N, C-alpha and C positions, 0 to 999 in steps of 0.2 A: 502347509496350507494355512499359516497363521493370518493371512490376509482375508480369510473368510470365516464367517460363522454359519453354523448349520442348524436348521429349524425343521422339526417334524411338521408336516402339514396338518391342518384341520379344516373345518368348514369355512373359516375366515381366510383361507389361503387361495381361494379360487380366483380372486382378482389378480393375485400375483402370477398364477398359472396362466391366466388370460394374457397378461403382459408378456410373459415369456413365449407364449405361442406366437404373438405378433412379432417380437424381436428376433426370435430364432427361426421361424418359418414363414413370416409375413402372413400369418393366418389369423384373421380377425374372428376368433371364436366367441360366441356369446357366453355370458356367465351361466345362463340357464342350461346350455348344452354341456358345459363343464360339470355343473351340478349333477346332471343326469348320468354322465359317464363315470363320475367319481363316487356316486352313491351306490356302493356295492354292499350296503348293510344287509340286504336280503340274503347274502351268502355268509354272513356272520361277522364280517370285518369291513372297514373302509378306511381311507386315508393312510395308506401304507406308502410313505415316501418322504423325501427331504428336499428342502430348498437350500441353496447356498446364497449368502448375502455378503457382499464385501464390507470392509470396515467403514466405507463411506455411506453404507445403506443401500447400495445399488443391487438390485436383483441380478444374480449371475447365472444360476443353473437349477435344474430340477431333475430328480430321478425318482421313479415310483413304480409300484406294482399294483395290479388290480386283482383282489381276491376272487376266487371262483370255487365252485364245488366240483370235485372229481370222484368218480367211482373207480376203485381198483379192487379187483377180485371180490366184487359185490359189497365192498365196504366204502363208506363215504369218508373223504378227506377234504381238508381245505388247502388249496394251493393258491398260487398267484402268478399272474402273467406280467412280465416286465413290459412296461409301456410308458410312453410320453417322456422319453429322454430328451432333454433340450438344454442348450447352453447359449446364452446371448453371445453374439459375435466377438465382442471385445474381451470376453472371459474364456475363450477357447484355448485349448492346448496348455491348460494349467492343472490337469489332473482331477478336475472336479467330477467328471463322470465316474471315475473309479472310487473316489471318496464317498460320493453320495450313494453309489450302488452298495458299497460295503455297509454303510449305515442302514440302508433299507433292508438288506439281507439279515442283519442283526435283529432289527425290529420284527421282520417276518418270523424268524425263528422264535423270538420271545412270545409272539402271538399264536404260536402253534401251527404255522404254515409249514407244510411238509416239503415243498420245493418251490422254486421260482422257475418258470419256463418262458421261452420266447422264440421268436423267429427273426433273428437279427439280419440286417442287410449286409452287403459286402463291406461297407464302411465300418460298421460296428463289430462285425464278427471277430477280427483279430484281437480287439480289446477285451472281449468276453473271454477268450481263451487265455490270453497272455496275462491279463491283470486280475481277472475275476474267477479263474479256475472253473469255467463252465465246461460241461461235457456235452458232446453232440452225438445224436443217434439218427442218422439219415437226414432226409429233407422232405418238405412237402412236394407233392406232385401237382402240376398244373395242367388241367384239361381246358382247351380253348376251342370254342365253336364260333365260326365266322358266319354271319348272316347277311344276306342280300336284302337290305331294307334301308329306308330313309333313316339315318342315324340321329333320331331325335334326342336320345339319351346323351350321346357324345357331344352333340351340338349344345345341349343345355349346360354342359361343363365348360365348353370353350367360350360360350357367350352367356355370361352370368345373368343377364336380364331375362334369359329364357328359363332359368331354373324354377322359379315359382310356377310358371305355366306348365312346365314338364311335370312337376310334382302333382299338380292338379290333374293333369292328363293321366298319370299313373293311378291316382286314386279312383278316377272314373273307370278306367279299364280293368282295375283289379277288384272293384267293389263286390261283384258277384262271385269272386273266387276266394274272398277272405275266409279263413278258417277260424272258427271260434276257439278261443284259448280255453281248453278244458283238459283234464287228465286223459280222457279218452282219445282226444284228437292229437295229443302229442306223444302218446305212448310209443308210436312207431319210430320216433327219433332216437330212442335209446340204442346204443351200440353194444348189445349184449354179446356180440361175437368177439369183442376185444377185451383184453384183461383190464384195460384202463381207458377211460374217456371222460371228457367234460360232461357233467350231468345235465341232461336236457329236460329239466323239470319246469314247472310253472314259473318259478323264480327266474330261471335262465331266460325264458321267452319274454316275461314281463320286462326284464332289464333290457333286452335287445329291442323290443318293440316300443320302448320309450322314444327311440329315434323315429321321426315321422317319415323316414325314407326307407324303412324296413318293413316287410310284409310277410305274414304267415298266410299261405294260400294252399288251396287244393285245386289241381287242374288235371283232368283225365285220370282221377284217382291217385295222383302223386301228390304227397304232402311236401311242401317246400318252404324254406325260409329264404327270402331273396332280398337283394338290395340293388335297385337299378341306378347305380351311380358309382364311378363314372362310366361303367359298363354294367351289364346284367351279371351280378355276382350271385351264385347259388351257394348260400352259406351252410345249409343243412338239408338233408333229404330223409324222409321217412322210409323205413324198410319196405322193399317190394321184392317180388319174385324175380330171379335172374332172367327168366324167360321173357320178362317185359322190358329188357334193357333197350331194345330197338325202339319200343314205344316211348320210353323215357327220353331218349335222345331226340326223337321227333317232337315230343312235347316241349322240350327246352327250345327248340327252333320255333315252334308255334308261339311260345311265350315271348321270345325275343322279337318276333315279328309284331306281336300285339303291342309291345312296349317301345318299339322303335330302337332296338339295341343292336349295333353292328357286331358286338362281341359278347359272347357269354363265357364266363370264366368260373371254373370250379377248382378250388384247391383242397387237397386232402392228403393225408399220410398214406404210405404204401400199405400199412396194416389195417386200413379202414375197409369195411366190407364193400363199399362202393367202388374202390379201386379195382378189386378183382372183377367186378362186373364190366368196367369200362376199358381196362387196359388192352383188351384184344379188339375193341371196337373203335377206339379213338386214340390218336397219337397224344402223347403227353411229354412234358418237359420237367426237368428239375426246377423247383422254385426255392424258397427260403429254407435254410437249415433249421432243424429242430434241436434246441439246446436247453440245458438245465443248470441252474445253480442247485446242487443237491444238498438237502438237509437230512432227509430220511434216506439212508443208504439201502434200505431193504426193499424198495419198490422197483418193479420191472420196467424201467424207463424205456427200454428198446421196444416194449410191447404196447405202449400207450398210443392210441389213435387220435387224430385231430381232423377237423373240417374247418372250412373257411370262417364260419361263424364263431369259432373259438378265439379268433384274433380280436384284440381290442379295436382294430381299425375297421371291423365289420359293424 
């Protein structure tokens, strides 16, 4: 790979990441949104990733990981999620994904990160196994609820000019449901039934709520972290008694009707407490695989639970 130079990212790299978003995905992300997503300093680290630049100075590719806090057997660890892999079209199929990933994993280990996890799609999955020695333990399960409603949410994605109006609509509809961010109000989100889970503390919610399309709400005594885009995504749910499962499902349908969402989607791992509540009530399908680049070999990877909000795309 002598035709490329590799550079660790810092705060000055966000304009380059913006350019690669546009060239790789035709996504015109703002610098501000990139700053928000990449500022994981509240978890102890940020800017874990590398850019590839060819000898002519052209931006070619990026691979990085987002640090997070995880609780395993009641002990805190710093881990990282693989995210924002992108290569400009003219630089693809040159091995940059593998080279940048290896550099990122070396940096992660040097910084004390215990493992890198991710949920790769079908295109990326073979490369993670063949070239990067990832190990996989099951997959996320997807519960989808279909709602008979005017699909304002889905229309706002299809017709971009409607999106600002729909965001305003959501803020109005959810204003009285918003849950104040306090230790007492988020305590129910901790998954003490699992040996390992992404820590749902104040820092986690502050980080997620920097996105103006994510809401922490309470409705019918159910605490939820939601994102109505491009469908109604339920990212995290506060613990509740299993006897209220039917009420919970009815509440999701009520919320979808209120927000004009044709589909409500909830992704979580099979070992998450909520999966046991829902599996006999609602059909589910296999979603993305759960994989790891393992640094600390002593952790119980097959027993770590995940919910949709743990993904960098939420």
